[in-house]
N, C-alpha and C positions, 0 to 999 in steps of 0.2 A: 491805620498798624499793618506792620512787615506779615506779608501771609508765611507761614511755615513750610518748610520744603517738607514737611513729615504732616502727616495727615492724624487726627488722635485716634484709632484705632493702630496704626505704624507706633505710634510712640507707648504707647498703654503695651504693645507686644516687644519693643524694644526694655520698657519696666520689667516685663516678665522675665525677660532674657537675666535682667542683675538680679531679679527676687534669685531666680535659679542657682547663683552663683556666677556669674561671668565678672570679673574685673571690671569697672567704669573705664581703667585705660583700654582694655582690648574693644569693649563698646562702642568707646568713642571713635578709636582709630578706624574698627568693622565699620561705623556709620558716618564717618566723616563730619563729626560733630564734634565739640568741645567737652570736656569731662561737667566743667559745672553749666550745661547744659540740661545734660542728665540730673544733675542735682536740684535745677528748677523742675524740671517736669518731676519728679523723684515728689517733690513739694505739690507739684498740683496734682498730679492725677494716683497717688500714692494709693495700692489697694482696689483703685478700679478698674471694673471689666469694659470692655468694650460697649455693652448696651447703658452703664454706666453714665459712661461719655458723650452716648449716642441723647439717651434723655436728658442729661444735664443741657446737652445743645438746644435742643426743642424749647425746653424751659427757658433759656436765655432767649433765644428768639421769641416765645409768646409776652415776657416782661417786657421786649424792648415793643414789641406790638400795642400793648396794656400801656405804657407807659406814652407813647403816641398819642392813645385814645384819650387816657384823661388830660393830655393837656392840649388837646383840640376842646372837648369840653370845656376846660378851665379857660380859654381865649372865648366860647360861647357866654359863660357864666357873667365873665368879666365886661363884655361889651353888653348885655341885658343891667346886669346891673348902673353901668354906667347911664345906657339910656335913661332908666328907672331914676338915674338921681338927678337929672334935669328934670323942668319943668316940659317935658317931652308930650306934644300933641298928636307924633304920629307924620304920617308924610301928610305934604302940603297938599293934594287933591283928596284928602280924606278930612279937612278942618274945616270947623263948620265957618261960615261968612256973613 
């Protein structure tokens, strides 16, 4: 995904200006963005403070980490189920002769 020129705190600051009554056309011209970008940001970040945005980012990172952990554990469980579903005697060195 393309990285934004603006950080989340900057986006929240621009939206605070919009909420204070500055026209969208003026904000877009001042910050060098399209008016539709402001509408998109408003839909995503409306009513948030900088700390809220940071908290959401932290939760998204933690969620991604937990998803990877679950995926790894699922692979382990599938491998164990596969090994147990066969008539598996263990490694060759430990088999009875």
